[in-house]
N, C-alpha and C positions, 0 to 999 in steps of 0.2 A: 583520602577521606571519602567515605561512602556518600553518594549523592544526597541521601536523606538522613545523614548524621545530624543530630540536633545541634551540633556545633558548626555545621556547615552554613556559611552565610547565605548560600542559595536556598537552603531549606527554610531559613528564617524569612527570606523574601517570599517564598511560596506561601507560608502561613499568613503573612501580611496581605498578600494578594487575595487569598481565599476570604479572609476577613472583610476586606474592602468589597470584593465581589458580592458576598452575601448581603452586605449592608446596602449596596446600591441596587441590587436586583431582587431582593427578598428571597434569595436562595438559601439552602441549608446545607451547603457542602462542608465536608470535614475531611481532614487528612489523618488517616489512622496508620500509625507506625507500629507494627508488630513483627511477626515473621515475614509478612509481606507489607508493602506500602499500598494503602488503598485510599482512593479518592471516591467518596460516596456521598449520597444525599440527593436532594431535589435541586435541579439546575434550571433556573429561569434565564431566558435570554431575549434580547430585542435587537434585531439587526436591520439596518437600512440598506436596501439594494435598489439602485436606480429609482430613488425617491419613494420607494415603497417599504413600509415597515413590516417586518416579520417577527411575530412574537411566539415563543414556545416555552414549554415547561415539561421536563422529563426527569424521571428518577434514574440516576446514573451510578455505576460502580466500575471503577477503573483500577486494575491491579498493576502496579508498577513493580517489575522484577528487581531484585537486588542489584543486578548488573546494569540497570538503567543509567545512562541512555544507550549503552551498547546492546541492550536487549529491549525490544519494543513492548509497550504495555498491552494488556489484554482488557478489552472493553466488554462488559457483560450486558446481555439483553435482560435487564432486571424484570422479573416476573413475566418474561416473554411478552412485554408490552408492545414491541415493534413487530409488525407483520412480516413473516418470512417471505411473503411475495415480493418484498422490496429487493430481495436477492443479495444485497450486500452484507452477507454473513459468511463466517468461516464454517468449516465442517463441524466444529464443536459447538456451534450455535452462537459464538461471540460475534461482535460487530467487526466487519471488515472495513477498517479505517483507511486502507490503501495498500499499495504494494509494499511488502516489508522493507525492501531495500530503499525505496523512496522515503518511507517513514523514518528509517534509520538516518538517512541524510538530513532530514528535517530536524529531528530531535537532537542530533549531534551538533547541528548548527545553533540551536537554541533549546536547551533542556529544561527551561522553566515551566512550571505548571500553567502559568499565564499563557505562554505560547501554545502549549498542548491544548488547552481549553479553547482558546479563541481561534486558532488556525487549523486545528484538526478535529476536535470533538464537536464543537458547535456547528461547523459546516456540515458534518455528517447528519446531526439531528435536524438541522435546518433543511437539508436536502430531503430527508425522510418525511418531514412534516409537509413540505410542498408536494411531494409525490403522493402522500396519503390524501391530501385535500384537493388534488387536481387530476384525479383519474389516471394516475400513473405517469404524469408528465414530470420531467426533471427540470430543476431550477438551474443547475449548472451544466456546462458541457463536460460531463463526467466520463471517466474511463469505463470500459466494460468491466464486468465482474469476472473473477477467475482468470484462467489462462489468457484470455483475450486482453484483459486489462494489464497483465504482466507484460505481454508482447508490446502493447501500446506504450507502456512506460519505457521499455528498453529501446524502442524505435526513437522515441523522443530523446532519451538520454544519450544515445550514440549518434543522433542527428542523421538517422538513416530513413530513406523513403520507401524501401521495399522490404518485405518479410524475407525473401530469399537472401538478401544481404545480411540480415540479422541472423538467420539460421546458419549461414556459412561461418560467420564470425564466432558464434557461440558454440558451434560444433567443434571448431578448432580449439576453443578454450577447454571444452569438456574432454577432448582427446589429448590435450596438452602437447599439441604439435605446432606451436607457434614459435617462430624465430624472429627476433627483432629486425633482421635484415632481409626477411622475406617480404613479398608483397602482402598487404593487409587482406585477409580473406573477405572483407566486406565488399571488395570489388572496386575500391576507389582509385586504384592504380598507384597509390602511395605505399612507401615502405611501412611496415607495421609500426616501427619505432616512431614514425612521423604521423601516424594516424590514430589508432585506438589503443596503442600500447599503454600509455599512462592511465587511461580510464580503466582498462582491464586490471592493471596492477592495483589500483585503488579499490576496485570492486572485490578483488580476491581477498582483501582484508576484512570484508564485511560478511558476517556469518550466514546471511540469507542468500547471498548471490549464487553459490554453487547449486543450491536446491532449485532456485528459480531458473538457472541455466539448464539444469537437467529436465525440468518440466517443459521448457520451451522446445528443446531438441527432441524430447520424447513425443511431444504433441506433433511436431513436424514429421517425424518418422511414421507416426500413426496415421496421419493424413495421407502421406505418400503410400502407405500400405493399402489403405482403403481405396485410393485412386487406382492403384495397380490392380486390386481385386475387381473393381468395377470395369476397368478396361478389359481384363481377362474374360469377364462374363460377357461383355459386349462382343468380343472377338469370337467366343465359343458359340454364341447365338447366331452370328453371321455365318460361321462355318456350317452350323447345323441347317440353316435356311438354304444354303447353297448346295 
């Protein structure tokens, strides 16, 4: 059964939650089910953090793909209300709610609209509001945007402390030269089957992993290339000076 089928009990729970949320917050959210599933309208929120209350109100539009939760939603910057200086945007201008694979894990653990709204969407808007009102300061200890944030996620996910360990592991995944009985390329000294094997097998089932893996390894090779170029220039200058 489709996640947003009108006969799906989860969909009925979503509608009840939205109705309750609107009533308690004065919001005007609505769930539109057509060719796409869209959560749209004005979203008000009030969040208490460390005894301080944060209040916000934003116009939102979230497009849930038919494959949800196996495909992550697309959050639109309605009327370009949010400043692009915030940086947490995707190339198409939509909101960057997190690393795709991380989002995949979260919404597959709980695919309710309530979870998405309270644990993913509101924290994003709350972070933006605080940033906009406090000269670029961040409320949370957030990951970096772009490739840096992806690298930070995988370092956490694999419990690795250094980037070289991550690069070696993902490079082996990308080149498909991992054997269960070889030492794990992360450098732990453990056999791969007793180290990162299960995690990699789970990640290979997720549609976003291979693309993120490729971005990380490409970024590493690009950095190495630039370092080599810089070293070559330094050596040439030293030779010319001598």
